[in-house]
N, C-alpha and C positions, 0 to 999 in steps of 0.2 A: 385246301390243297389237301389233293387225296396222290397218298406216296401208293409207291411200287412195291405187290405186299405179295409178286409172287405170278405167274403165270397162271397159278389153280385157278387163284382168288374167287369164293362163287357169287355170280348174280347178285344173289340177295342179299349179301357183303357193300356190295359196290352204290344197290337200292338204297340201300337201307340208309347210306351210309350221308345223308342230306337231312335226315330225319332225327337227328342228334350229333347234341356237340362234339366235335375230331379233341385225341387229348391237347392237354396245353404243350403250347412251340416252343419247343427248349432253344431255339438259336431262332433268330431276325431271316429274311427271306433273302436280305442282302450276303445273309452271309452263309446261304444255303447254297447261292449261285456262287460264293469265292471259294466254299467246298467242291465244288462240282467244277471251274475254271480250273486252280490246284492242283486238282488229278489227272486234269487232263493235261496242264502241261507242267508238275514238273513228275505226275507218273509214284504218287505217296500211295504208301499201303493208309488203307480203313484204322488201323490201329495207329499209326503216327496222324493221323490226324483227327482219332476221336480222342486221344489221349488232350493235345493241340483244343480240341474243340468242346472238351470234358464233354463227350458224347459216348454214345454204346461201341460199337464196333459195328452191327448191326442195324443200326440209325443212318448212318456215315453210309453203310453199301445202300439203303433205300431212298438215303435224300440223294447219293451219285443219279442211279440210276430211274427215278423220277426227272430227274435234271436235265441227265440224260437224252429223256424220251420227251422234253421238250424243246430242248435248245434243236437239236442234229434239223426235224422236221422245221424251225421259224430258221435259220440258216440256210437250211435249204432255198429258200426263196429270194438268194444271194449268189447261186450257180445254175446259171444260164449262158447259152448263148445268144450274144445276139446277136441281128440279120447282118450277112455282110454288105452292107453298107456303108456300114454302121466301123465292119470292123476295117475291110478300107480305110473311112477318114479319120481314121487314127492309127492304122498299123506306122511301127516305129520304124526311122529313118533306116536301120540295119537288118531288114527288113526286104525296103524298096531298092535297094540296089541288085537284088535275088530277083523277087515275085514282088509283084502287086494283085495278087491273087488268092493267097496264102487266109486261108479262114482256122485254124484248127495245128495245134500237135497234139500228137499223140502216142502212147507208154503205158504201159501195166506196170505197175508197183505193188510187192506182197511187202505181208508182213508176217511176224514171227507172231506161231500161236503153241502153246502148251501139246505135248503131244494129246490125242483125245483117247480115250481107253476100248472103245468100238474098233477092233479091226479094219471095216470100211470107211470110219473118219477119216483112220490115219492114211489110209491109201486116198479117199482127195484132197486133203489133204497133204503130200508128197512132196517136196519139191523138190524135184532132179541139181536144180539146177543154186536152190539155195541150201540143198541135203537138212532139211529141216524142214517141219511141219510151216504150213504162214493159211495162208488168204491173201485171195490177187484180187485189185480192183484196176481197173480202167478209167486212166488219165487222163479227161484233152483240157486242154490249155485253149486260151485267144494269144495271138498274137504278144501282145504288152502282156502275158503272164495269169490273168485272172483266171482261176481253175471255172473250166464254162458248160462243164458233162464229169460226173463222179457216176460206176458203173454201182451193182451193190458189187456183198466181197464175195467169191467162189473159191471153191478149194484149188491148193497150190495147185494140185496136178494139169487141170484145166487150159488150155493151150489162149496166146492172146485172141490169135482169130476168132476161137471159140467165141468168147465171153463180148467180144464188140460186135459178131457176130447181130446177139444171142442177147441184150440188154437195151436198145433201143434207141443207140444210140447212129447207123444204121437212118432209122426212120428221119432223122435229122440234117442228116448232109442233101444238097441240092447239088441239082449241076454243074456244071466247069466251073469248079469251086477246083482248091488246092489246100493237102495234106498233107502235114508234115509226118516222120517215123523211123523205128529205125528202122535197121537193113533188117530183122529180124519177123517186121512184124509181116505179114504173109497176109499180103488184104488189100493187095490192088488188083483185081481180079473181080473183087469187089466192090472195088467203087465205079472200076471201069462198069456197072453197067448201073450207075447211079451219075456214069459220063464223071467220072470228078480224078481226081486226079492226083499220085500218090508221089511225094517226092520224096525216094532213099539215098544215101550214100552208091554213090556205085560199088560193085562188088570187083572182087578180083577176078578175072577168068583164066582158070582151068592153074595154073604154070605158069601166065606171062604175065609178066612185069604193065604196072595197070599204066595207060599213058597220059602225056601231061596236063588234057581236060579233065579226065578222071583226078585226076590229085588232083586239080583246085572243087570240083567240082565238089568232091566227097568235103573236102578240107570249109567246103561250105556251107554243107550240110552239116555238115556235124556242130561246127559254131554257135549254128540257125537252132537244131536244133538242142544245141547244151543245155535249152530256156526249159524243156522240162524238167528233166533233171532239177536247178533250181526250182520251180514250180512243186516236185516233189516231197524235197531236201528240206521243204520251209509247210510242209505235214506233217514228219518225220521231226521237227523240233519238239512236237508233242513227244515225250518224252512217256508216255503211257502208248503210244504206239513204235518207237524207237526201243524201247524191251519187247523183253518178248508177255504176248497175252495170255493173262490168265483163262484158263475157260468158261470159267465164272462169270465172265465177263467177254467171252467169245457173241455168247448172242445178245449184247447191245453192239458188237462189231459194227454194223450197219451207222449208227446213231451216233459214233465217239468215230470214226472218219467221215463223218456227212460233215459233222459239230465242226472239229479242228480244220477242216479244210474253206468251213462258212468262213471262219474267226481269219484264216489266211485272205479268205477272200475282203476283209475290212482293210491291211496294209496298204499304204504306197503299192503299186503300181510294180510287179515286176522288174518288167520295161518300160524308160520310157526315153 
């Protein structure tokens, strides 16, 4: 096992590592995996884990960084968008009453991070909505609640539309499908360019009272769209993401979020 020693590890050290035996392993591989999963799920401090396993805090940090960079890309394989035929064949009954063309449900979510030291980074990660420094990702789920797409992390200041346009999701959009999102998700025009439809709750017109049909449609779309919130809540049950992510882990944010989302996809379907 090549343990993570930081981004500045010299190339010569990497090349020479296979020529000599590494240090004696202090914990077994299964224990290192357990340490990683404990830190993800419980958000434990390195100090606590070090005392529990009789290790140094530096070694705990090295183990976690190494393993999260391994399991993140591995679990990414479980995050993909099925083809429309497969989705339609397995469409839950609650969606069939509303539409048979729905492919995905979209939303962006934010995770708290410590305030960066640099002023520019403070500005880029400041979220007016959360009133905190955050990172933001786009989450896309299938009608059964499986996480099908996860963008890389952006600064909390970035708009939902900008993230949706610049993370590769639009390349996966196929003509004549339907996508569901919250009312504030301003991507209807972008989807129309791909000949697809965005289903959102109807908005109130000025001070006019909503019509009965609009009220009914709003209720229907809201009841179906809430499943994206349930999927996001699954990810945030991992306490490492539920609390404020320290600056020392921000560089691992993409791998951490990917690992947590991939583990969620190993659970039973959210919608049956």
